[in-house]
C-alpha positions as CSV (number, residue, x, y, z in Angstrom):
1,M,-8.3,-7.6,121.3
2,D,-8.0,-11.2,121.7
3,I,-6.1,-11.5,124.8
4,Q,-7.3,-10.9,128.5
5,L,-5.2,-8.2,129.9
6,P,-5.3,-6.8,133.9
7,P,-7.3,-4.0,133.6
8,E,-4.4,-1.8,135.2
9,W,-3.0,-2.0,131.9
10,M,-5.6,-0.9,129.8
11,K,-5.9,2.3,131.5
12,I,-1.8,2.6,130.4
13,R,-1.4,4.9,127.3
14,Y,2.0,4.9,124.6
15,R,2.0,8.8,123.4
16,G,-1.8,9.0,123.9
17,K,-2.7,5.4,122.1
18,T,-4.2,3.1,124.2
19,I,-3.4,-0.5,123.6
20,D,-6.0,-1.5,121.5
21,Q,-5.2,1.3,118.9
22,L,-1.9,0.5,119.2
23,L,-2.5,-3.0,117.9
24,E,-4.9,-2.6,115.3
25,M,-2.2,-0.2,113.9
26,P,0.0,0.0,111.3
27,M,3.9,-0.9,111.4
28,D,4.6,2.5,109.7
29,E,2.7,4.4,112.3
30,L,3.6,2.0,114.9
31,I,7.2,3.3,114.2
32,K,6.5,6.7,114.0
33,L,5.8,6.9,117.6
34,L,8.8,5.0,119.0
35,P,11.9,7.0,119.9
36,A,15.0,7.5,117.5
37,R,17.3,4.8,118.0
38,A,14.0,2.0,117.9
39,R,12.8,3.3,115.1
40,R,16.1,3.3,113.3
41,S,16.6,0.0,113.4
42,L,13.1,-1.1,112.8
43,I,13.3,0.5,109.5
44,R,16.0,-1.0,108.6
45,G,14.2,-4.5,109.7
46,L,14.6,-7.2,111.6
47,T,17.7,-9.9,111.7
48,E,16.9,-13.6,110.6
49,E,17.0,-14.2,115.0
50,Q,14.2,-11.7,115.5
51,K,12.4,-12.9,113.0
52,K,12.1,-16.6,114.1
53,L,11.5,-14.6,118.0
54,M,8.6,-13.2,116.0
55,E,7.1,-16.1,115.2
56,K,7.5,-17.9,118.8
57,V,5.7,-14.3,120.0
58,M,2.9,-14.8,117.7
59,E,2.6,-18.6,118.5
60,A,2.3,-17.4,121.7
61,R,-0.2,-15.4,121.3
62,K,-2.4,-18.0,119.9
63,L,-1.9,-20.4,122.9
64,L,-2.1,-17.5,125.5
65,K,-5.5,-17.7,123.8
66,E,-6.6,-20.8,124.6
67,G,-5.5,-20.2,127.7
68,K,-2.0,-22.2,128.3
69,K,0.6,-20.4,130.0
70,V,4.4,-19.7,127.8
71,V,7.4,-18.8,128.6
72,I,9.6,-17.6,125.5
73,K,13.0,-18.3,126.0
74,T,15.4,-16.3,124.2
75,H,19.0,-15.5,123.7
76,V,18.1,-11.6,121.3
77,R,18.6,-9.2,124.0
78,D,18.3,-6.5,120.8
79,M,14.0,-7.2,120.4
80,I,12.9,-4.3,120.5
81,I,9.3,-4.6,122.6
82,L,6.5,-4.4,120.4
83,P,2.7,-4.2,121.5
84,V,1.9,-7.8,120.1
85,M,4.3,-8.7,123.0
86,V,2.4,-7.4,126.0
87,G,1.0,-9.6,128.2
88,L,4.1,-12.8,127.4
89,T,6.5,-13.8,129.9
90,F,9.8,-13.8,128.0
91,A,13.0,-15.5,129.6
92,V,15.8,-13.6,128.2
93,Y,19.6,-14.6,128.6
94,N,22.1,-13.1,130.3
95,G,25.2,-15.1,130.0
96,K,24.7,-17.3,132.6
97,E,21.2,-17.8,132.9
98,Y,17.6,-17.2,131.9
99,V,16.1,-14.2,133.8
100,P,11.9,-14.2,133.0
101,F,9.5,-11.1,132.9
102,T,6.3,-10.4,132.0
103,V,6.2,-7.3,129.3
104,S,3.8,-4.8,130.5
105,P,2.2,-1.3,128.1
106,D,5.0,0.2,129.9
107,M,8.2,-1.1,128.1
108,I,6.8,-0.6,125.0
109,G,9.9,0.8,122.7
110,H,12.5,-0.8,125.2
111,Y,15.1,-3.7,124.6
112,L,14.5,-7.3,125.8
113,G,18.2,-6.9,127.2
114,E,17.7,-4.5,129.6
115,Y,15.5,-6.5,131.7
116,S,17.6,-9.0,132.0
117,P,21.0,-7.7,133.7
118,T,24.2,-9.1,132.2
119,T,26.1,-8.5,135.5
120,R,25.6,-8.3,139.4
121,R,26.2,-6.1,142.3
122,V,29.6,-7.3,144.1
123,Q,29.3,-7.9,147.1
124,H,32.7,-8.6,149.2
125,G,33.1,-10.2,152.3
126,E,34.9,-9.1,155.5
127,P,38.7,-9.7,155.4
128,G,39.6,-12.7,157.6
129,L,36.0,-14.7,157.3
130,K,37.0,-17.4,154.3
131,A,39.5,-14.8,152.4
132,T,42.7,-15.2,151.4
133,R,45.5,-15.8,153.7
134,S,47.4,-12.4,153.3
135,S,43.6,-10.8,154.5
136,L,43.9,-12.6,157.9
137,F,46.4,-10.6,159.8
138,V,44.0,-7.3,159.5
139,A,44.2,-5.0,162.3
140,M,41.2,-5.4,164.5
141,K,39.7,-1.6,165.2
């Protein structure tokens, strides 16, 4: 393995395989380990945007190997997280801003978009405080 990962990540297994085994595994065998939706998506092949992202991932791994910190910004939310991406930092666009996160081994098989939520929890203010004119006259309890 060419990148230094935290020691606790080395203990994590995905479907009984260590990270080193997953990285050395051919893509055909890796696809068989993934969930059905991810397996079907990868069998069909990567889209052009996903191929460009994979090129960026390979470049980032080289830079990470040299000791440089790299954040990969992307709009590709439908890319499945592969073992090659473990340890890299992605900033995925959620429609308003880029949400950064570092890929850990337990994220393998999920989509990048799952870690960049597009909606936030709504927290309404109290009536009468900087609200509309009609809500100024709400009865006090």
